[in-house]
N, C-alpha and C positions, 0 to 999 in steps of 0.2 A: 322330314321323313327320309328314309333311305330304302332303296330297293336292293335286296341282296339275292343273288343267284348262287346256289350251292350245288356242287356235284361231287361224288366220291373221287378221290385221287386215282383209284383203280378204275379200269374200264367197266365197272359194274353198274347195274341199275340202282336207283334209289330204292332201298328196301324199307319195309315197315319199321325195322329196328332203327334205321337212319332217321326216319321221320320222328319216331318216339324220342330218340336222342336229341334231335334238333329242337323239338318243342320243349324238352326238359331244360335245355340250355336257356331258352328264352324265358321260361318260367323262373328258373333260378336267378336270372339277372333282372327279373321284373320288367321285361321289355314287352310293350303292348304291340300286338299283331293287328294290322289293319286289313291285310289281304294275303291270301296264299294262292299259289298256282303250282301244279306239279305235272311233270312229264316223266317218262320212264327214266331219264338220266339226270334230271335237274329238279331241284326244289327251289322255288322262288317265293320270297316273302317281303312284304312291305311293312316296315315297322316305324314306330316313333323313335326319333334319334335322341339319345343322351350320350354326350361325348365319352363319359367314363364307362358306361355299360357297353356302348358300341365297341370301344377299343378292347374291352374284355372279351366280348363275343367274337370279334375277329381273331384274337389270339387263340381262343378255344377251337374255332372252326378250322383255322389253318393247320391244326394238328392232323385232321382227318379228311379235309375236303379242299377242293379248289373253290375259291370264292371270288366273285365279281360283284361290284356294287356301284350304285349311282346315288351320290349324296344329295344332289340338288333336285330330288324328285318330290312330287306332291301327289296325293291321292284325292280324287274328286268323286263323290258319290251323288248320284242323281236318282231320286225316286220318281216314278211315273214319267220317265223320260220319253222324248220323241226324237226324231231325226234332227230337228232344229236345235234342241238343247244339247245334243251330243256334238253337233258341228261347232257350236259356240265354245264348248269346253275344249275342243281339239284345236281350234283356230290359233295358228302361230306357235304351236307347241309340238314337241316330239313326243309321241305316245309310245310308252314302253310296254304297257299291258292294258288291255281292255277286256272286261268281263261283263256279261249281261245275263240277267234273268228276265222273267216276264215283266217285272215291275221296277227293277233296280239295275242301274249301270254303274260300274266303277272304272275309272280311268286313272292310271298312274302315268304322269306326264312330267316332262322337263320343259319349263318355259324358256324360250329362246330369247 
């Protein structure tokens, strides 16, 4: 999997039209999305990596956006998590993103 952070090249915020455009690119390339996170200035997405489609996506993104990515990432999903299960999944890893709901936790990490 690969974690991709995308921001407009101009000092603008990520707008709804940007999000629509980004998701359309992912759909057109048949790229599976595992996690999304958005802030005012950055859209981050964790996707399954296919060398051919990933390279195509990067080329398309670089036309309009600044792009950073981590190729050696993996996403872990834990249902009915507790503090111990989260600690075990984080142990010895660099955590790039952590998201939690009442019943499910997702961690995007890089194993050291």
